[in-house]
PAMARVEX-665354 format. One line per field, with one value per residue (C-alpha): x, y, z; residue in three letters; residue number from 1. Coordinates in nm, 2 decimals, decimal comma. Layout:
// residues N
xx: (X | ...)
yy: (Y | ...)
zz: (Z | ...)
r: (ALA | ...)
k: (NUM | ...)
END
This chain:
// residues 150
xx: (0,00 | 0,14 | 0,02 | 0,04 | 0,24 | -0,09 | -0,25 | 0,06 | 0,05 | -0,32 | -0,27 | 0,02 | -0,19 | -0,48 | -0,27 | -0,35 | -0,61 | -0,78 | -1,15 | -1,47 | -1,74 | -2,07 | -2,27 | -2,24 | -2,41 | -2,37 | -2,51 | -2,25 | -1,97 | -1,92 | -1,90 | -1,91 | -1,62 | -1,58 | -1,22 | -1,19 | -1,47 | -1,52 | -1,73 | -1,64 | -1,90 | -1,97 | -1,63 | -1,54 | -1,44 | -1,15 | -1,24 | -1,01 | -1,13 | -1,37 | -1,32 | -1,46 | -1,40 | -1,56 | -1,54 | -1,76 | -1,66 | -1,80 | -1,70 | -1,95 | -2,08 | -1,85 | -1,55 | -1,22 | -1,07 | -0,78 | -0,85 | -0,61 | -0,63 | -0,39 | -0,19 | -0,39 | -0,69 | -1,00 | -1,21 | -1,02 | -1,02 | -1,12 | -1,14 | -0,83 | -0,91 | -0,99 | -0,78 | -0,80 | -0,82 | -1,07 | -1,18 | -1,21 | -0,88 | -0,77 | -0,89 | -0,67 | -0,58 | -0,46 | -0,22 | -0,51 | -0,72 | -1,04 | -1,37 | -1,63 | -1,94 | -2,10 | -2,42 | -2,43 | -2,42 | -2,13 | -2,27 | -2,05 | -2,18 | -2,05 | -1,92 | -1,72 | -1,46 | -1,29 | -1,00 | -1,02 | -1,25 | -1,55 | -1,66 | -2,00 | -2,15 | -2,49 | -2,72 | -2,64 | -2,93 | -2,89 | -3,18 | -3,41 | -3,33 | -3,18 | -2,89 | -2,98 | -3,36 | -3,44 | -3,64 | -3,63 | -3,92 | -3,90 | -3,72 | -3,70 | -3,50 | -3,21 | -2,98 | -3,24 | -3,17 | -3,40 | -3,54 | -3,39 | -3,44 | -3,78)
yy: (0,00 | 0,34 | 0,64 | 1,00 | 1,23 | 1,40 | 1,07 | 0,96 | 1,30 | 1,26 | 0,90 | 1,01 | 1,29 | 1,05 | 0,79 | 0,96 | 1,23 | 1,41 | 1,48 | 1,53 | 1,26 | 1,38 | 1,06 | 0,71 | 0,38 | 0,16 | -0,15 | -0,16 | 0,00 | 0,27 | 0,65 | 0,93 | 1,18 | 1,53 | 1,60 | 1,96 | 2,02 | 1,65 | 1,39 | 1,02 | 0,75 | 0,53 | 0,38 | 0,12 | 0,22 | 0,02 | -0,16 | -0,28 | -0,64 | -0,80 | -1,18 | -1,40 | -1,11 | -0,80 | -0,44 | -0,19 | 0,17 | 0,42 | 0,78 | 1,06 | 1,30 | 1,60 | 1,40 | 1,45 | 1,13 | 1,00 | 0,82 | 0,57 | 0,48 | 0,20 | 0,31 | 0,63 | 0,44 | 0,61 | 0,31 | 0,11 | 0,39 | 0,33 | 0,54 | 0,46 | 0,64 | 0,98 | 1,28 | 1,46 | 1,81 | 2,10 | 2,09 | 1,71 | 1,69 | 1,40 | 1,40 | 1,58 | 1,24 | 1,11 | 0,88 | 0,66 | 0,47 | 0,68 | 0,62 | 0,89 | 0,74 | 1,08 | 0,99 | 0,65 | 0,30 | 0,04 | -0,31 | -0,61 | -0,94 | -1,24 | -1,30 | -1,04 | -1,12 | -0,83 | -0,88 | -0,56 | -0,32 | -0,15 | 0,20 | 0,31 | 0,66 | 0,56 | 0,27 | -0,10 | -0,31 | -0,69 | -0,91 | -0,61 | -0,54 | -0,20 | -0,20 | 0,15 | 0,13 | -0,23 | -0,34 | -0,65 | -0,86 | -1,06 | -0,80 | -0,91 | -0,76 | -0,94 | -1,18 | -1,30 | -1,27 | -1,09 | -1,24 | -1,18 | -0,83 | -0,74)
zz: (0,00 | -0,10 | 0,09 | -0,03 | 0,20 | 0,30 | 0,39 | 0,59 | 0,78 | 0,85 | 0,98 | 1,20 | 1,35 | 1,42 | 1,61 | 1,94 | 1,99 | 2,28 | 2,27 | 2,46 | 2,50 | 2,34 | 2,37 | 2,53 | 2,47 | 2,78 | 2,61 | 2,34 | 2,55 | 2,28 | 2,28 | 2,04 | 2,09 | 1,95 | 1,85 | 1,73 | 1,48 | 1,40 | 1,58 | 1,57 | 1,50 | 1,81 | 1,89 | 2,15 | 2,50 | 2,64 | 2,96 | 3,24 | 3,20 | 2,95 | 2,98 | 3,25 | 3,49 | 3,36 | 3,47 | 3,29 | 3,33 | 3,08 | 3,06 | 3,12 | 2,86 | 2,88 | 3,00 | 2,82 | 2,68 | 2,48 | 2,15 | 2,00 | 1,63 | 1,54 | 1,23 | 1,24 | 1,10 | 1,26 | 1,16 | 1,42 | 1,69 | 2,05 | 2,37 | 2,58 | 2,90 | 3,05 | 3,15 | 3,48 | 3,34 | 3,32 | 3,68 | 3,72 | 3,90 | 4,12 | 4,48 | 4,74 | 4,90 | 4,56 | 4,73 | 4,85 | 4,59 | 4,57 | 4,37 | 4,34 | 4,19 | 4,13 | 4,32 | 4,15 | 4,29 | 4,28 | 4,22 | 4,28 | 4,14 | 4,33 | 4,68 | 4,87 | 5,13 | 5,30 | 5,54 | 5,74 | 5,91 | 5,75 | 5,85 | 5,72 | 5,75 | 5,63 | 5,70 | 5,62 | 5,49 | 5,49 | 5,35 | 5,39 | 5,75 | 5,84 | 6,08 | 6,20 | 6,22 | 6,29 | 6,60 | 6,81 | 6,96 | 7,28 | 7,48 | 7,84 | 8,13 | 8,27 | 8,08 | 7,82 | 7,45 | 7,21 | 6,90 | 6,56 | 6,41 | 6,26)
r: (UNK | UNK | UNK | UNK | UNK | UNK | UNK | UNK | UNK | UNK | UNK | UNK | UNK | UNK | UNK | UNK | UNK | UNK | UNK | UNK | UNK | UNK | UNK | UNK | UNK | UNK | UNK | UNK | UNK | UNK | UNK | UNK | UNK | UNK | UNK | UNK | UNK | UNK | UNK | UNK | UNK | UNK | UNK | UNK | UNK | UNK | UNK | UNK | UNK | UNK | UNK | UNK | UNK | UNK | UNK | UNK | UNK | UNK | UNK | UNK | UNK | UNK | UNK | UNK | UNK | UNK | UNK | UNK | UNK | UNK | UNK | UNK | UNK | UNK | UNK | UNK | UNK | UNK | UNK | UNK | UNK | UNK | UNK | UNK | UNK | UNK | UNK | UNK | UNK | UNK | UNK | UNK | UNK | UNK | UNK | UNK | UNK | UNK | UNK | UNK | UNK | UNK | UNK | UNK | UNK | UNK | UNK | UNK | UNK | UNK | UNK | UNK | UNK | UNK | UNK | UNK | UNK | UNK | UNK | UNK | UNK | UNK | UNK | UNK | UNK | UNK | UNK | UNK | UNK | UNK | UNK | UNK | UNK | UNK | UNK | UNK | UNK | UNK | UNK | UNK | UNK | UNK | UNK | UNK | UNK | UNK | UNK | UNK | UNK | UNK)
k: (1 | 2 | 3 | 4 | 5 | 6 | 7 | 8 | 9 | 10 | 11 | 12 | 13 | 14 | 15 | 16 | 17 | 18 | 19 | 20 | 21 | 22 | 23 | 24 | 25 | 26 | 27 | 28 | 29 | 30 | 31 | 32 | 33 | 34 | 35 | 36 | 37 | 38 | 39 | 40 | 41 | 42 | 43 | 44 | 45 | 46 | 47 | 48 | 49 | 50 | 51 | 52 | 53 | 54 | 55 | 56 | 57 | 58 | 59 | 60 | 61 | 62 | 63 | 64 | 65 | 66 | 67 | 68 | 69 | 70 | 71 | 72 | 73 | 74 | 75 | 76 | 77 | 78 | 79 | 80 | 81 | 82 | 83 | 84 | 85 | 86 | 87 | 88 | 89 | 90 | 91 | 92 | 93 | 94 | 95 | 96 | 97 | 98 | 99 | 100 | 101 | 102 | 103 | 104 | 105 | 106 | 107 | 108 | 109 | 110 | 111 | 112 | 113 | 114 | 115 | 116 | 117 | 118 | 119 | 120 | 121 | 122 | 123 | 124 | 125 | 126 | 127 | 128 | 129 | 130 | 131 | 132 | 133 | 134 | 135 | 136 | 137 | 138 | 139 | 140 | 141 | 142 | 143 | 144 | 145 | 146 | 147 | 148 | 149 | 150)
END
């Protein structure tokens, strides 16, 4: 394959780009990204894991991301990751792993084993029973035990 100088320059310029996410599709793990005056078609978003163990982390609309295009071919482009710029800087305690879900929920599927203490500032609900607001029946004075929580 012989490329013109202009085509070679364009491909080199496309190998790595910085853009802003304008739309996401969680179901397909794809995003549209604006780079300068151009908008990509839906392109794959690289995930940390996508085999038997899967981690799905999509960027937000407005988030600045890096786009990689192997050999400068935008038809093969994908979102590589995001950049902590434009006010979305790293947390002040950046030395410690931190996750800000932006008001969302983290869902783990499978069993969880934690070797260490847990400190919770909100309620803990297990099998529909609130740790903070549950009541007990069978309360007797003395050394008797109560029944399980209601």
